[in-house]
N, CA, C, O and CB atoms as a CASP TS submission, in Angstrom:
PFRMAT TS
TARGET T0000
AUTHOR 0000-0000-0000
METHOD Language model
MODEL 1
PARENT N/A
ATOM      1  N   UNK     1     106.220  99.786  84.669  1.00  0.00           N
ATOM      2  CA  UNK     1     107.442 100.596  84.946  1.00  0.00           C
ATOM      3  C   UNK     1     108.057  99.693  85.958  1.00  0.00           C
ATOM      4  O   UNK     1     109.182  99.448  85.522  1.00  0.00           O
ATOM      5  CB  UNK     1     107.179 102.165  85.489  1.00  0.00           C
ATOM      6  N   UNK     2     107.904  99.143  86.969  1.00  0.00           N
ATOM      7  CA  UNK     2     107.689  98.321  87.667  1.00  0.00           C
ATOM      8  C   UNK     2     108.879  97.114  87.222  1.00  0.00           C
ATOM      9  O   UNK     2     109.844  96.699  87.863  1.00  0.00           O
ATOM     10  CB  UNK     2     106.219  98.079  87.583  1.00  0.00           C
ATOM     11  N   UNK     3     108.331  96.718  85.740  1.00  0.00           N
ATOM     12  CA  UNK     3     109.100  95.727  84.808  1.00  0.00           C
ATOM     13  C   UNK     3     110.799  95.888  84.993  1.00  0.00           C
ATOM     14  O   UNK     3     111.666  95.131  85.430  1.00  0.00           O
ATOM     15  CB  UNK     3     108.638  96.083  83.124  1.00  0.00           C
ATOM     16  N   UNK     4     110.814  97.597  84.296  1.00  0.00           N
ATOM     17  CA  UNK     4     111.867  98.082  83.446  1.00  0.00           C
ATOM     18  C   UNK     4     112.929  98.231  85.292  1.00  0.00           C
ATOM     19  O   UNK     4     114.116  97.910  85.254  1.00  0.00           O
ATOM     20  CB  UNK     4     111.295  99.935  82.172  1.00  0.00           C
ATOM     21  N   UNK     5     112.577  98.509  86.088  1.00  0.00           N
ATOM     22  CA  UNK     5     113.292  99.262  87.183  1.00  0.00           C
ATOM     23  C   UNK     5     113.880  97.550  87.714  1.00  0.00           C
ATOM     24  O   UNK     5     114.989  97.275  88.174  1.00  0.00           O
ATOM     25  CB  UNK     5     112.056 100.461  88.489  1.00  0.00           C
ATOM     26  N   UNK     6     112.748  96.637  87.463  1.00  0.00           N
ATOM     27  CA  UNK     6     113.790  95.202  88.066  1.00  0.00           C
ATOM     28  C   UNK     6     114.775  94.951  86.892  1.00  0.00           C
ATOM     29  O   UNK     6     115.950  94.958  87.261  1.00  0.00           O
ATOM     30  CB  UNK     6     112.779  93.465  88.372  1.00  0.00           C
ATOM     31  N   UNK     7     114.579  94.728  85.557  1.00  0.00           N
ATOM     32  CA  UNK     7     115.208  95.107  84.231  1.00  0.00           C
ATOM     33  C   UNK     7     116.839  95.431  84.775  1.00  0.00           C
ATOM     34  O   UNK     7     117.806  94.707  84.536  1.00  0.00           O
ATOM     35  CB  UNK     7     114.313  96.607  83.425  1.00  0.00           C
ATOM     36  N   UNK     8     116.862  96.842  85.645  1.00  0.00           N
ATOM     37  CA  UNK     8     117.954  97.459  85.510  1.00  0.00           C
ATOM     38  C   UNK     8     118.466  97.128  86.855  1.00  0.00           C
ATOM     39  O   UNK     8     119.655  96.922  87.100  1.00  0.00           O
ATOM     40  CB  UNK     8     117.839  98.885  85.100  1.00  0.00           C
ATOM     41  N   UNK     9     117.671  97.097  87.563  1.00  0.00           N
ATOM     42  CA  UNK     9     118.851  96.144  89.140  1.00  0.00           C
ATOM     43  C   UNK     9     118.887  94.969  88.425  1.00  0.00           C
ATOM     44  O   UNK     9     119.586  95.541  87.588  1.00  0.00           O
ATOM     45  CB  UNK     9     118.025  95.713  91.211  1.00  0.00           C
ATOM     46  N   UNK    10     118.800  94.024  88.043  1.00  0.00           N
ATOM     47  CA  UNK    10     119.177  92.654  87.364  1.00  0.00           C
ATOM     48  C   UNK    10     120.488  92.822  87.385  1.00  0.00           C
ATOM     49  O   UNK    10     121.288  92.379  88.210  1.00  0.00           O
ATOM     50  CB  UNK    10     118.633  92.307  85.883  1.00  0.00           C
ATOM     51  N   UNK    11     120.895  94.176  85.454  1.00  0.00           N
ATOM     52  CA  UNK    11     121.507  94.116  85.086  1.00  0.00           C
ATOM     53  C   UNK    11     122.497  94.364  86.132  1.00  0.00           C
ATOM     54  O   UNK    11     123.374  93.558  86.443  1.00  0.00           O
ATOM     55  CB  UNK    11     121.303  94.534  84.189  1.00  0.00           C
ATOM     56  N   UNK    12     122.284  95.742  86.769  1.00  0.00           N
ATOM     57  CA  UNK    12     123.316  96.177  88.135  1.00  0.00           C
ATOM     58  C   UNK    12     124.047  95.134  88.809  1.00  0.00           C
ATOM     59  O   UNK    12     125.246  95.089  89.083  1.00  0.00           O
ATOM     60  CB  UNK    12     122.507  96.811  89.359  1.00  0.00           C
ATOM     61  N   UNK    13     122.781  93.989  89.113  1.00  0.00           N
ATOM     62  CA  UNK    13     123.655  92.775  90.038  1.00  0.00           C
ATOM     63  C   UNK    13     124.605  92.068  89.251  1.00  0.00           C
ATOM     64  O   UNK    13     125.678  91.708  89.735  1.00  0.00           O
ATOM     65  CB  UNK    13     122.700  91.556  90.677  1.00  0.00           C
ATOM     66  N   UNK    14     124.195  91.781  87.743  1.00  0.00           N
ATOM     67  CA  UNK    14     124.752  90.760  87.110  1.00  0.00           C
ATOM     68  C   UNK    14     126.235  91.833  86.358  1.00  0.00           C
ATOM     69  O   UNK    14     127.428  91.564  86.499  1.00  0.00           O
ATOM     70  CB  UNK    14     123.424  89.904  85.926  1.00  0.00           C
ATOM     71  N   UNK    15     125.779  92.774  85.752  1.00  0.00           N
ATOM     72  CA  UNK    15     126.703  92.793  85.126  1.00  0.00           C
ATOM     73  C   UNK    15     127.835  93.806  85.522  1.00  0.00           C
ATOM     74  O   UNK    15     128.920  93.876  84.945  1.00  0.00           O
ATOM     75  CB  UNK    15     126.241  92.883  84.023  1.00  0.00           C
ATOM     76  N   UNK    16     127.315  94.826  86.920  1.00  0.00           N
ATOM     77  CA  UNK    16     128.418  95.973  87.387  1.00  0.00           C
ATOM     78  C   UNK    16     128.961  95.402  89.100  1.00  0.00           C
ATOM     79  O   UNK    16     130.056  95.443  89.659  1.00  0.00           O
ATOM     80  CB  UNK    16     127.451  97.885  87.456  1.00  0.00           C
ATOM     81  N   UNK    17     127.954  95.023  89.418  1.00  0.00           N
ATOM     82  CA  UNK    17     128.110  94.996  91.039  1.00  0.00           C
ATOM     83  C   UNK    17     129.549  93.554  91.236  1.00  0.00           C
ATOM     84  O   UNK    17     130.496  93.527  92.022  1.00  0.00           O
ATOM     85  CB  UNK    17     126.060  94.419  91.962  1.00  0.00           C
ATOM     86  N   UNK    18     129.271  92.880  90.521  1.00  0.00           N
ATOM     87  CA  UNK    18     130.503  91.738  90.265  1.00  0.00           C
ATOM     88  C   UNK    18     132.225  92.216  90.230  1.00  0.00           C
ATOM     89  O   UNK    18     133.208  91.488  90.374  1.00  0.00           O
ATOM     90  CB  UNK    18     130.177  91.063  88.650  1.00  0.00           C
ATOM     91  N   UNK    19     132.165  93.737  89.981  1.00  0.00           N
ATOM     92  CA  UNK    19     133.525  94.220  89.817  1.00  0.00           C
ATOM     93  C   UNK    19     133.693  95.074  90.740  1.00  0.00           C
ATOM     94  O   UNK    19     134.799  95.614  90.778  1.00  0.00           O
ATOM     95  CB  UNK    19     133.867  94.780  88.596  1.00  0.00           C
ATOM     96  N   UNK    20     132.661  95.464  91.766  1.00  0.00           N
ATOM     97  CA  UNK    20     132.710  96.028  92.861  1.00  0.00           C
ATOM     98  C   UNK    20     133.042  95.635  93.938  1.00  0.00           C
ATOM     99  O   UNK    20     132.488  94.555  94.147  1.00  0.00           O
ATOM    100  CB  UNK    20     131.954  96.379  93.021  1.00  0.00           C
ATOM    101  N   UNK    21     133.614  95.915  94.688  1.00  0.00           N
ATOM    102  CA  UNK    21     133.832  95.546  96.358  1.00  0.00           C
ATOM    103  C   UNK    21     132.584  95.126  96.765  1.00  0.00           C
ATOM    104  O   UNK    21     131.541  95.529  96.251  1.00  0.00           O
ATOM    105  CB  UNK    21     134.308  96.830  97.408  1.00  0.00           C
ATOM    106  N   UNK    22     132.655  94.257  97.751  1.00  0.00           N
ATOM    107  CA  UNK    22     131.104  93.913  98.859  1.00  0.00           C
ATOM    108  C   UNK    22     131.492  94.848  99.732  1.00  0.00           C
ATOM    109  O   UNK    22     132.494  94.955 100.439  1.00  0.00           O
ATOM    110  CB  UNK    22     130.793  92.173  99.782  1.00  0.00           C
ATOM    111  N   UNK    23     130.366  95.629  99.544  1.00  0.00           N
ATOM    112  CA  UNK    23     130.075  96.536 100.682  1.00  0.00           C
ATOM    113  C   UNK    23     128.707  96.683 101.335  1.00  0.00           C
ATOM    114  O   UNK    23     128.672  97.640 102.110  1.00  0.00           O
ATOM    115  CB  UNK    23     130.402  97.769 100.276  1.00  0.00           C
ATOM    116  N   UNK    24     127.949  96.224 101.268  1.00  0.00           N
ATOM    117  CA  UNK    24     126.580  96.445 101.983  1.00  0.00           C
ATOM    118  C   UNK    24     126.333  95.834 103.384  1.00  0.00           C
ATOM    119  O   UNK    24     126.580  94.634 103.510  1.00  0.00           O
ATOM    120  CB  UNK    24     125.501  95.887 101.113  1.00  0.00           C
ATOM    121  N   UNK    25     125.966  96.389 104.234  1.00  0.00           N
ATOM    122  CA  UNK    25     126.028  96.216 105.590  1.00  0.00           C
ATOM    123  C   UNK    25     125.030  95.247 105.751  1.00  0.00           C
ATOM    124  O   UNK    25     125.133  94.656 106.826  1.00  0.00           O
ATOM    125  CB  UNK    25     125.854  97.435 106.407  1.00  0.00           C
ATOM    126  N   UNK    26     123.654  94.713 104.708  1.00  0.00           N
ATOM    127  CA  UNK    26     122.914  94.542 105.108  1.00  0.00           C
ATOM    128  C   UNK    26     122.380  93.194 104.366  1.00  0.00           C
ATOM    129  O   UNK    26     122.482  93.039 103.148  1.00  0.00           O
ATOM    130  CB  UNK    26     122.393  95.619 105.210  1.00  0.00           C
ATOM    131  N   UNK    27     121.841  92.306 105.182  1.00  0.00           N
ATOM    132  CA  UNK    27     121.105  91.087 104.756  1.00  0.00           C
ATOM    133  C   UNK    27     119.913  90.853 104.382  1.00  0.00           C
ATOM    134  O   UNK    27     119.562  90.324 105.437  1.00  0.00           O
ATOM    135  CB  UNK    27     121.123  90.385 105.463  1.00  0.00           C
ATOM    136  N   UNK    28     118.852  90.806 103.641  1.00  0.00           N
ATOM    137  CA  UNK    28     119.868  90.334 101.948  1.00  0.00           C
ATOM    138  C   UNK    28     120.100  92.028 101.947  1.00  0.00           C
ATOM    139  O   UNK    28     119.755  92.911 102.733  1.00  0.00           O
ATOM    140  CB  UNK    28     118.648  89.379  99.920  1.00  0.00           C
ATOM    141  N   UNK    29     121.087  92.027 100.280  1.00  0.00           N
ATOM    142  CA  UNK    29     121.529  92.654  99.640  1.00  0.00           C
ATOM    143  C   UNK    29     120.754  93.717  99.325  1.00  0.00           C
ATOM    144  O   UNK    29     119.547  93.520  99.188  1.00  0.00           O
ATOM    145  CB  UNK    29     121.918  92.065  98.890  1.00  0.00           C
ATOM    146  N   UNK    30     121.364  95.210  99.128  1.00  0.00           N
ATOM    147  CA  UNK    30     120.393  96.253  99.029  1.00  0.00           C
ATOM    148  C   UNK    30     119.582  96.583  97.707  1.00  0.00           C
ATOM    149  O   UNK    30     118.557  97.258  97.605  1.00  0.00           O
ATOM    150  CB  UNK    30     121.063  97.368  99.380  1.00  0.00           C
ATOM    151  N   UNK    31     120.448  95.805  96.532  1.00  0.00           N
ATOM    152  CA  UNK    31     119.541  95.360  95.258  1.00  0.00           C
ATOM    153  C   UNK    31     118.395  93.975  95.723  1.00  0.00           C
ATOM    154  O   UNK    31     117.239  94.312  95.979  1.00  0.00           O
ATOM    155  CB  UNK    31     120.795  94.759  93.847  1.00  0.00           C
ATOM    156  N   UNK    32     118.593  93.155  95.773  1.00  0.00           N
ATOM    157  CA  UNK    32     117.868  92.304  96.431  1.00  0.00           C
ATOM    158  C   UNK    32     117.077  92.783  97.519  1.00  0.00           C
ATOM    159  O   UNK    32     116.236  91.927  97.794  1.00  0.00           O
ATOM    160  CB  UNK    32     118.607  91.405  96.810  1.00  0.00           C
ATOM    161  N   UNK    33     117.027  93.360  97.942  1.00  0.00           N
ATOM    162  CA  UNK    33     115.879  94.558  98.751  1.00  0.00           C
ATOM    163  C   UNK    33     114.460  95.019  98.140  1.00  0.00           C
ATOM    164  O   UNK    33     113.250  94.878  98.320  1.00  0.00           O
ATOM    165  CB  UNK    33     116.639  96.066  98.859  1.00  0.00           C
ATOM    166  N   UNK    34     115.690  95.871  97.032  1.00  0.00           N
ATOM    167  CA  UNK    34     114.748  96.650  96.471  1.00  0.00           C
ATOM    168  C   UNK    34     113.851  95.820  94.883  1.00  0.00           C
ATOM    169  O   UNK    34     112.945  96.260  94.175  1.00  0.00           O
ATOM    170  CB  UNK    34     115.692  98.120  96.148  1.00  0.00           C
ATOM    171  N   UNK    35     114.558  94.614  94.833  1.00  0.00           N
ATOM    172  CA  UNK    35     114.034  93.897  93.625  1.00  0.00           C
ATOM    173  C   UNK    35     112.862  93.105  94.708  1.00  0.00           C
ATOM    174  O   UNK    35     111.793  93.062  94.098  1.00  0.00           O
ATOM    175  CB  UNK    35     115.378  92.763  92.602  1.00  0.00           C
ATOM    176  N   UNK    36     112.707  92.406  96.247  1.00  0.00           N
ATOM    177  CA  UNK    36     111.699  92.139  96.814  1.00  0.00           C
ATOM    178  C   UNK    36     110.849  93.058  97.094  1.00  0.00           C
ATOM    179  O   UNK    36     109.729  92.714  96.716  1.00  0.00           O
ATOM    180  CB  UNK    36     111.932  91.607  97.655  1.00  0.00           C
ATOM    181  N   UNK    37     110.865  94.272  97.680  1.00  0.00           N
ATOM    182  CA  UNK    37     110.063  95.244  98.056  1.00  0.00           C
ATOM    183  C   UNK    37     109.357  95.341  96.221  1.00  0.00           C
ATOM    184  O   UNK    37     108.167  95.084  96.036  1.00  0.00           O
ATOM    185  CB  UNK    37     111.050  96.756  98.906  1.00  0.00           C
ATOM    186  N   UNK    38     109.992  95.609  95.410  1.00  0.00           N
ATOM    187  CA  UNK    38     109.560  96.244  94.140  1.00  0.00           C
ATOM    188  C   UNK    38     108.195  94.866  93.701  1.00  0.00           C
ATOM    189  O   UNK    38     107.323  95.271  92.933  1.00  0.00           O
ATOM    190  CB  UNK    38     111.235  96.449  92.803  1.00  0.00           C
ATOM    191  N   UNK    39     108.087  93.584  94.113  1.00  0.00           N
ATOM    192  CA  UNK    39     107.757  92.854  93.571  1.00  0.00           C
ATOM    193  C   UNK    39     106.475  92.410  95.091  1.00  0.00           C
ATOM    194  O   UNK    39     105.521  91.642  94.964  1.00  0.00           O
ATOM    195  CB  UNK    39     109.050  91.981  92.901  1.00  0.00           C
ATOM    196  N   UNK    40     106.848  93.135  96.366  1.00  0.00           N
ATOM    197  CA  UNK    40     106.213  93.081  97.028  1.00  0.00           C
ATOM    198  C   UNK    40     104.696  94.766  96.930  1.00  0.00           C
ATOM    199  O   UNK    40     103.515  94.764  97.280  1.00  0.00           O
ATOM    200  CB  UNK    40     107.320  92.761  98.128  1.00  0.00           C
ATOM    201  N   UNK    41     105.349  95.615  96.463  1.00  0.00           N
ATOM    202  CA  UNK    41     104.636  96.306  96.731  1.00  0.00           C
ATOM    203  C   UNK    41     104.342  97.569  95.256  1.00  0.00           C
ATOM    204  O   UNK    41     103.633  98.575  95.254  1.00  0.00           O
ATOM    205  CB  UNK    41     105.182  96.674  98.087  1.00  0.00           C
ATOM    206  N   UNK    42     104.992  97.129  94.417  1.00  0.00           N
ATOM    207  CA  UNK    42     105.008  98.060  93.028  1.00  0.00           C
ATOM    208  C   UNK    42     106.137  98.801  93.299  1.00  0.00           C
ATOM    209  O   UNK    42     107.160  98.759  93.982  1.00  0.00           O
ATOM    210  CB  UNK    42     103.660  99.104  92.698  1.00  0.00           C
ATOM    211  N   UNK    43     105.375  99.721  92.248  1.00  0.00           N
ATOM    212  CA  UNK    43     106.076 101.567  92.386  1.00  0.00           C
ATOM    213  C   UNK    43     106.546 102.114  94.084  1.00  0.00           C
ATOM    214  O   UNK    43     107.525 102.700  94.545  1.00  0.00           O
ATOM    215  CB  UNK    43     104.438 102.976  91.828  1.00  0.00           C
ATOM    216  N   UNK    44     105.449 101.639  94.577  1.00  0.00           N
ATOM    217  CA  UNK    44     105.623 102.065  96.298  1.00  0.00           C
ATOM    218  C   UNK    44     106.685 101.503  96.745  1.00  0.00           C
ATOM    219  O   UNK    44     107.209 102.117  97.675  1.00  0.00           O
ATOM    220  CB  UNK    44     104.474 101.591  97.353  1.00  0.00           C
ATOM    221  N   UNK    45     107.376 100.216  96.302  1.00  0.00           N
ATOM    222  CA  UNK    45     108.435  99.489  96.936  1.00  0.00           C
ATOM    223  C   UNK    45     109.671 100.417  96.573  1.00  0.00           C
ATOM    224  O   UNK    45     110.712  99.763  96.504  1.00  0.00           O
ATOM    225  CB  UNK    45     108.557  97.893  96.395  1.00  0.00           C
ATOM    226  N   UNK    46     109.836 101.857  96.309  1.00  0.00           N
ATOM    227  CA  UNK    46     110.901 102.397  95.570  1.00  0.00           C
ATOM    228  C   UNK    46     111.461 103.279  97.337  1.00  0.00           C
ATOM    229  O   UNK    46     112.559 103.300  97.894  1.00  0.00           O
ATOM    230  CB  UNK    46     110.267 103.566  93.825  1.00  0.00           C
ATOM    231  N   UNK    47     110.296 103.802  97.679  1.00  0.00           N
ATOM    232  CA  UNK    47     110.401 104.365  99.625  1.00  0.00           C
ATOM    233  C   UNK    47     111.354 103.792 100.466  1.00  0.00           C
ATOM    234  O   UNK    47     112.282 104.384 101.017  1.00  0.00           O
ATOM    235  CB  UNK    47     109.020 103.966 100.623  1.00  0.00           C
ATOM    236  N   UNK    48     110.975 102.176 100.560  1.00  0.00           N
ATOM    237  CA  UNK    48     111.716 101.583 101.660  1.00  0.00           C
ATOM    238  C   UNK    48     112.712 101.250 100.716  1.00  0.00           C
ATOM    239  O   UNK    48     113.639 101.971 101.088  1.00  0.00           O
ATOM    240  CB  UNK    48     111.058 100.379 102.594  1.00  0.00           C
ATOM    241  N   UNK    49     113.033 100.754  99.940  1.00  0.00           N
ATOM    242  CA  UNK    49     114.581 100.884  99.366  1.00  0.00           C
ATOM    243  C   UNK    49     115.361 102.186  98.932  1.00  0.00           C
ATOM    244  O   UNK    49     116.533 102.112  98.562  1.00  0.00           O
ATOM    245  CB  UNK    49     114.634 100.124  98.159  1.00  0.00           C
ATOM    246  N   UNK    50     114.617 103.478  98.993  1.00  0.00           N
ATOM    247  CA  UNK    50     115.673 104.426  99.445  1.00  0.00           C
ATOM    248  C   UNK    50     115.923 104.351 100.348  1.00  0.00           C
ATOM    249  O   UNK    50     117.064 103.999 100.649  1.00  0.00           O
ATOM    250  CB  UNK    50     115.619 105.496  99.399  1.00  0.00           C
ATOM    251  N   UNK    51     114.898 104.669 101.354  1.00  0.00           N
ATOM    252  CA  UNK    51     115.697 104.375 102.892  1.00  0.00           C
ATOM    253  C   UNK    51     116.240 103.452 103.662  1.00  0.00           C
ATOM    254  O   UNK    51     116.473 103.618 104.859  1.00  0.00           O
ATOM    255  CB  UNK    51     115.161 104.579 103.685  1.00  0.00           C
ATOM    256  N   UNK    52     116.497 102.323 102.959  1.00  0.00           N
ATOM    257  CA  UNK    52     117.619 101.379 103.303  1.00  0.00           C
ATOM    258  C   UNK    52     118.393 101.402 102.529  1.00  0.00           C
ATOM    259  O   UNK    52     119.042 100.390 102.794  1.00  0.00           O
ATOM    260  CB  UNK    52     117.416 100.168 103.476  1.00  0.00           C
ATOM    261  N   UNK    53     119.071 102.080 101.267  1.00  0.00           N
ATOM    262  CA  UNK    53     119.871 102.669 100.886  1.00  0.00           C
ATOM    263  C   UNK    53     120.791 104.244 101.525  1.00  0.00           C
ATOM    264  O   UNK    53     121.955 104.620 101.394  1.00  0.00           O
ATOM    265  CB  UNK    53     119.259 102.654  99.906  1.00  0.00           C
ATOM    266  N   UNK    54     120.142 104.559 101.903  1.00  0.00           N
ATOM    267  CA  UNK    54     120.229 105.853 103.146  1.00  0.00           C
ATOM    268  C   UNK    54     120.956 105.287 104.016  1.00  0.00           C
ATOM    269  O   UNK    54     122.081 105.754 104.200  1.00  0.00           O
ATOM    270  CB  UNK    54     118.819 106.411 103.959  1.00  0.00           C
ATOM    271  N   UNK    55     120.525 104.158 104.768  1.00  0.00           N
ATOM    272  CA  UNK    55     120.691 104.188 105.858  1.00  0.00           C
ATOM    273  C   UNK    55     121.888 103.142 105.605  1.00  0.00           C
ATOM    274  O   UNK    55     122.282 102.574 106.623  1.00  0.00           O
ATOM    275  CB  UNK    55     119.477 103.985 106.736  1.00  0.00           C
ATOM    276  N   UNK    56     122.534 102.801 104.379  1.00  0.00           N
ATOM    277  CA  UNK    56     123.570 102.124 104.232  1.00  0.00           C
ATOM    278  C   UNK    56     124.875 102.643 104.211  1.00  0.00           C
ATOM    279  O   UNK    56     125.422 102.777 103.117  1.00  0.00           O
ATOM    280  CB  UNK    56     123.401 101.558 103.332  1.00  0.00           C
ATOM    281  N   UNK    57     125.534 102.995 105.371  1.00  0.00           N
ATOM    282  CA  UNK    57     126.811 103.591 105.473  1.00  0.00           C
ATOM    283  C   UNK    57     127.998 103.098 106.600  1.00  0.00           C
ATOM    284  O   UNK    57     127.759 101.994 107.090  1.00  0.00           O
ATOM    285  CB  UNK    57     126.473 104.965 105.700  1.00  0.00           C
ATOM    286  N   UNK    58     129.113 103.697 107.027  1.00  0.00           N
ATOM    287  CA  UNK    58     129.637 103.298 108.113  1.00  0.00           C
ATOM    288  C   UNK    58     129.544 103.264 109.302  1.00  0.00           C
ATOM    289  O   UNK    58     130.280 102.724 110.127  1.00  0.00           O
ATOM    290  CB  UNK    58     130.241 103.512 108.119  1.00  0.00           C
ATOM    291  N   UNK    59     128.462 103.950 109.453  1.00  0.00           N
ATOM    292  CA  UNK    59     128.060 104.443 110.726  1.00  0.00           C
ATOM    293  C   UNK    59     126.727 103.683 111.935  1.00  0.00           C
ATOM    294  O   UNK    59     126.460 103.929 113.111  1.00  0.00           O
ATOM    295  CB  UNK    59     127.640 105.839 110.234  1.00  0.00           C
ATOM    296  N   UNK    60     125.951 102.356 110.568  1.00  0.00           N
ATOM    297  CA  UNK    60     124.825 102.063 111.005  1.00  0.00           C
ATOM    298  C   UNK    60     125.289 100.539 111.044  1.00  0.00           C
ATOM    299  O   UNK    60     125.621  99.847 110.082  1.00  0.00           O
ATOM    300  CB  UNK    60     123.553 102.578 110.153  1.00  0.00           C
ATOM    301  N   UNK    61     125.251 100.297 111.961  1.00  0.00           N
ATOM    302  CA  UNK    61     125.583  98.541 112.580  1.00  0.00           C
ATOM    303  C   UNK    61     124.955  97.553 111.158  1.00  0.00           C
ATOM    304  O   UNK    61     125.739  96.704 110.734  1.00  0.00           O
ATOM    305  CB  UNK    61     124.299  98.029 114.535  1.00  0.00           C
ATOM    306  N   UNK    62     123.685  97.666 110.510  1.00  0.00           N
ATOM    307  CA  UNK    62     123.511  97.051 109.286  1.00  0.00           C
ATOM    308  C   UNK    62     122.632  95.680 110.206  1.00  0.00           C
ATOM    309  O   UNK    62     121.989  95.568 111.250  1.00  0.00           O
ATOM    310  CB  UNK    62     125.194  96.722 108.270  1.00  0.00           C
ATOM    311  N   UNK    63     123.065  94.851 109.130  1.00  0.00           N
ATOM    312  CA  UNK    63     122.371  93.324 110.144  1.00  0.00           C
ATOM    313  C   UNK    63     121.390  92.920 108.957  1.00  0.00           C
ATOM    314  O   UNK    63     121.599  93.138 107.763  1.00  0.00           O
ATOM    315  CB  UNK    63     121.212  93.734 112.071  1.00  0.00           C
ATOM    316  N   UNK    64     120.166  92.227 109.567  1.00  0.00           N
ATOM    317  CA  UNK    64     119.161  91.396 109.044  1.00  0.00           C
ATOM    318  C   UNK    64     118.219  92.556 108.635  1.00  0.00           C
ATOM    319  O   UNK    64     118.212  93.474 109.456  1.00  0.00           O
ATOM    320  CB  UNK    64     118.548  90.248 110.103  1.00  0.00           C
ATOM    321  N   UNK    65     117.511  92.704 107.673  1.00  0.00           N
ATOM    322  CA  UNK    65     116.531  93.745 107.445  1.00  0.00           C
ATOM    323  C   UNK    65     115.588  93.283 106.240  1.00  0.00           C
ATOM    324  O   UNK    65     115.915  93.581 105.091  1.00  0.00           O
ATOM    325  CB  UNK    65     117.276  95.149 107.133  1.00  0.00           C
ATOM    326  N   UNK    66     114.597  92.667 106.455  1.00  0.00           N
ATOM    327  CA  UNK    66     113.511  91.390 105.176  1.00  0.00           C
ATOM    328  C   UNK    66     112.856  93.215 104.890  1.00  0.00           C
ATOM    329  O   UNK    66     113.032  94.266 105.506  1.00  0.00           O
ATOM    330  CB  UNK    66     111.676  89.371 106.245  1.00  0.00           C
ATOM    331  N   UNK    67     112.144  92.877 103.767  1.00  0.00           N
ATOM    332  CA  UNK    67     111.478  93.562 103.181  1.00  0.00           C
ATOM    333  C   UNK    67     109.998  93.598 103.620  1.00  0.00           C
ATOM    334  O   UNK    67     109.253  92.699 103.229  1.00  0.00           O
ATOM    335  CB  UNK    67     111.713  93.255 102.034  1.00  0.00           C
ATOM    336  N   UNK    68     109.545  94.554 104.384  1.00  0.00           N
ATOM    337  CA  UNK    68     108.110  94.137 104.830  1.00  0.00           C
ATOM    338  C   UNK    68     106.976  94.929 104.124  1.00  0.00           C
ATOM    339  O   UNK    68     105.798  94.691 104.390  1.00  0.00           O
ATOM    340  CB  UNK    68     107.942  94.356 106.403  1.00  0.00           C
TER
END
């Protein structure tokens, strides 16, 4: 299951994301964070990834936020 999710995220990163303006307020980017989180926690890495994506809005300062 995580392999399929990683493939989908990589497709997004290399095929779709280059055509969109950079807008991620965090380092690493939300897609990279999700990949790292899935590698570290498996399917349970989706919850912190979802929380991270929800925080990505103009009223949050962003910054360095590594996956734990």
